[in-house]
C-alpha positions as CSV (number, residue, x, y, z in Angstrom):
1,Q,0.0,0.0,0.0
2,A,1.2,3.5,-0.7
3,F,0.6,6.5,1.5
4,T,1.1,10.0,0.0
5,S,0.7,13.6,1.0
6,R,1.9,17.1,-0.1
7,D,4.2,19.5,1.7
8,V,3.8,23.2,2.1
9,N,5.1,23.7,-1.5
10,G,2.7,21.2,-2.9
11,N,5.4,18.6,-3.6
12,R,4.3,14.9,-3.2
13,Y,6.0,12.7,-0.6
14,G,5.2,9.6,1.3
15,T,6.0,5.9,1.6
16,V,5.4,2.8,-0.5
17,L,5.1,-0.5,1.5
18,D,5.7,-4.0,0.2
19,G,2.8,-6.4,0.0
20,G,3.1,-7.9,3.4
21,N,2.4,-11.6,4.4
22,I,-0.6,-13.9,4.6
23,V,0.0,-17.1,6.6
24,L,-2.6,-19.8,6.7
25,G,-2.2,-22.9,8.9
26,S,1.3,-22.3,10.4
27,V,4.3,-20.0,10.3
28,G,6.4,-23.1,9.7
29,G,10.0,-23.5,10.8
30,P,13.1,-25.6,10.3
31,V,13.1,-29.4,10.2
32,S,13.7,-31.0,13.6
33,F,17.0,-32.8,13.7
34,E,15.6,-35.2,16.3
35,T,12.3,-36.2,14.6
36,G,12.8,-35.0,11.0
37,E,9.4,-33.3,11.3
38,R,8.7,-29.7,10.1
39,P,6.4,-27.6,12.2
40,S,2.9,-27.2,10.7
41,S,-0.8,-27.0,11.6
42,D,-2.9,-30.0,12.6
43,A,-5.9,-28.6,10.6
44,Y,-7.0,-28.4,7.0
45,V,-6.4,-25.2,5.1
46,V,-9.5,-24.6,3.0
47,L,-10.2,-21.6,0.7
48,R,-13.4,-21.6,-1.3
49,P,-14.1,-19.9,-4.6
50,G,-14.7,-16.2,-4.1
51,A,-11.9,-15.8,-1.5
52,V,-9.2,-13.3,-2.4
53,L,-5.7,-13.2,-0.9
54,D,-4.0,-10.0,-1.9
55,V,-0.4,-9.1,-1.1
56,S,0.2,-7.1,-4.2
57,G,2.9,-4.4,-4.3
58,A,2.0,-0.7,-4.7
59,S,3.3,2.4,-6.4
60,A,3.2,6.1,-6.1
61,T,4.8,9.2,-7.6
62,F,6.9,11.5,-5.5
63,D,8.4,14.9,-6.2
64,I,12.2,14.6,-5.5
65,M,14.3,17.7,-5.1
66,R,17.5,17.7,-7.2
67,G,20.4,20.0,-7.5
68,S,21.0,23.2,-5.4
69,G,20.9,26.9,-5.7
70,V,19.8,28.2,-9.1
71,N,20.1,24.6,-10.4
72,R,17.6,23.3,-7.9
73,S,14.6,21.5,-9.5
74,V,11.8,19.1,-8.7
75,A,11.5,15.8,-10.6
76,A,8.6,13.4,-10.5
77,V,9.8,9.9,-9.6
78,N,7.7,6.7,-9.6
79,V,8.4,4.4,-6.7
80,A,7.1,0.7,-6.7
81,S,7.2,-1.9,-4.1
82,D,7.5,-5.7,-4.2
83,G,4.7,-8.2,-3.8
84,G,4.5,-10.0,-0.5
85,Q,4.2,-13.6,0.5
86,I,1.3,-16.1,0.7
87,A,2.1,-19.2,2.7
88,M,-0.1,-22.3,3.4
89,R,1.1,-25.1,5.7
90,S,-0.8,-28.1,7.0
91,Y,-0.3,-31.7,8.3
92,N,-3.7,-32.7,7.0
93,G,-4.6,-31.2,3.6
94,I,-4.7,-27.9,1.6
95,F,-7.7,-27.1,-0.6
96,N,-7.1,-23.8,-2.2
97,E,-9.7,-22.5,-4.7
98,A,-9.0,-18.8,-3.8
99,T,-7.9,-16.0,-6.1
100,M,-4.3,-15.0,-5.2
101,R,-2.6,-11.7,-6.0
102,A,1.0,-10.9,-5.4
103,A,2.1,-8.8,-8.4
104,A,4.9,-6.2,-8.3
105,G,3.7,-2.7,-7.8
106,G,5.4,-1.5,-10.9
107,E,8.7,-1.3,-12.9
108,G,11.8,-2.3,-11.0
109,A,9.9,-4.2,-8.3
110,S,9.4,-8.0,-8.0
111,G,6.4,-10.2,-7.7
112,G,5.7,-11.9,-4.4
113,S,6.4,-15.4,-3.2
114,F,4.1,-18.4,-2.8
115,V,4.8,-21.2,-0.3
116,L,2.9,-24.4,0.0
117,E,4.0,-27.1,2.5
118,L,2.1,-30.4,3.2
119,E,3.8,-32.1,6.1
120,S,3.2,-35.2,8.1
121,P,3.4,-35.2,11.9
122,I,5.1,-38.0,13.9
123,Y,2.3,-40.1,15.3
124,I,2.9,-42.0,18.6
125,Y,0.8,-45.1,18.8
126,G,2.9,-47.6,20.8
127,N,1.9,-51.2,20.3
128,N,-1.7,-50.4,19.4
129,L,-1.2,-50.2,15.7
130,A,-4.6,-51.9,15.2
131,T,-6.4,-48.9,16.6
132,F,-4.4,-46.3,14.6
133,P,-6.6,-44.7,11.9
134,A,-5.3,-45.8,8.5
135,A,-6.2,-42.5,6.9
136,L,-3.7,-40.6,9.0
137,G,-0.9,-42.8,7.7
138,A,-1.5,-41.9,4.1
139,G,1.4,-40.4,2.2
140,R,1.3,-36.6,1.9
141,V,1.1,-35.7,-1.8
142,L,0.9,-32.3,-3.4
143,T,-0.4,-32.4,-7.0
144,V,0.4,-29.7,-9.5
145,Y,-2.0,-29.1,-12.3
146,Q,-1.7,-26.9,-15.4
147,D,-5.0,-25.2,-15.7
148,E,-7.6,-26.5,-13.2
149,I,-7.1,-28.1,-9.9
150,G,-8.5,-31.6,-9.3
151,G,-10.1,-32.9,-6.2
152,A,-12.0,-29.6,-5.5
153,L,-14.5,-29.7,-2.7
154,S,-18.2,-30.0,-3.4
155,P,-20.0,-26.6,-3.7
156,T,-22.3,-27.8,-1.0
157,A,-19.5,-28.4,1.6
158,Q,-20.1,-26.4,4.8
159,V,-18.1,-25.4,7.8
160,G,-18.7,-27.8,10.7
161,H,-20.1,-30.6,8.5
162,V,-18.4,-33.8,7.3
163,S,-17.3,-33.6,3.7
164,D,-16.1,-36.7,1.7
165,G,-13.8,-34.3,-0.2
166,L,-11.7,-33.5,2.9
167,V,-9.3,-36.3,2.4
168,V,-6.2,-36.4,4.7
169,S,-2.9,-36.2,2.9
170,Q,-3.9,-34.2,-0.3
171,A,-3.0,-30.7,-1.5
172,T,-3.4,-29.2,-4.9
173,I,-2.2,-26.1,-6.8
174,S,-2.4,-25.1,-10.5
175,V,0.0,-23.2,-12.7
176,A,-2.9,-21.0,-13.7
177,Q,-3.4,-19.9,-10.1
178,I,0.4,-19.1,-9.7
179,D,0.5,-17.2,-13.0
180,A,-2.6,-15.2,-12.2
181,G,-1.1,-14.3,-8.8
182,G,2.0,-12.7,-10.4
183,F,4.4,-14.6,-8.2
184,D,8.1,-14.4,-8.9
185,S,9.1,-17.1,-6.4
186,V,7.4,-20.4,-5.7
187,A,8.3,-23.1,-3.1
188,L,6.3,-26.3,-3.1
189,S,6.9,-29.3,-0.8
190,A,5.2,-32.4,0.5
191,R,6.5,-35.1,2.8
192,D,6.0,-37.9,0.4
193,A,5.7,-36.5,-3.1
194,V,5.2,-33.5,-5.3
195,A,3.3,-35.0,-8.3
196,F,2.8,-33.3,-11.7
197,D,-0.4,-34.0,-13.5
198,G,1.0,-34.8,-16.9
199,D,3.2,-32.2,-18.8
200,I,3.4,-29.0,-16.7
201,S,4.9,-25.7,-17.8
202,L,5.7,-23.4,-14.9
203,S,7.9,-20.3,-15.2
204,V,8.5,-17.5,-12.7
205,G,10.8,-14.5,-12.4
206,R,13.1,-15.6,-9.6
207,S,13.0,-19.1,-8.3
208,I,11.1,-22.4,-8.1
209,T,11.9,-24.7,-5.2
210,L,10.6,-28.3,-4.9
211,G,11.3,-29.9,-1.6
212,E,11.2,-33.0,0.7
213,G,9.4,-35.9,-1.1
214,K,9.8,-37.5,-4.5
215,I,9.2,-35.6,-7.7
216,V,6.9,-37.7,-9.8
217,N,4.2,-37.7,-12.5
218,T,0.7,-38.7,-11.5
219,V,1.3,-42.2,-12.8
220,G,3.8,-42.7,-10.0
221,V,2.1,-41.2,-7.0
222,P,2.7,-43.2,-3.9
223,T,-0.5,-44.5,-2.2
224,G,0.8,-44.9,1.3
225,R,3.7,-44.4,3.6
């Protein structure tokens, strides 16, 4: 966001802030050397169609004084800020159907960053393996689609009600969502696999990071731990 005003001479001044941060699920953290586990949230991250996450940069024009004495003059200078960061982290699942915006504020600035982490906690069940819910042991898989995400929740799904679409261990993202968001940096990770749904073309301005699990095509997605 940009904040501007004018001084007694009518010259424009102010500040242009970067896009900020939106964190859903957990702020994350480094992997534990003792357990190999990365901090996350023991809850689903769910964003339905119509939701908008906006960490776009901003821009403003300021009047900058140059020179001195008889050579003193005022020049209009455009200042732009970088896009911010949108981060989603969960142990259970991430269902993101939101519109994301993280574009640069203008020339000379960078688009924001997108982070998606699907982790698996360390479950302690002792000798009672027979009572351990099989669904919780499913491999954590993040699937990357080109245009439309698969496995979207039913339009009738409601907060506080059971939904068959809320499957433990799944997360999705599409290149179309990343492109529309104007991100220049993308980091995707899942404990067991980052799976690409066929041929995928993803290009950003700064960096793409794929972490933790195997990198596979949908034909080779692991079905369990």
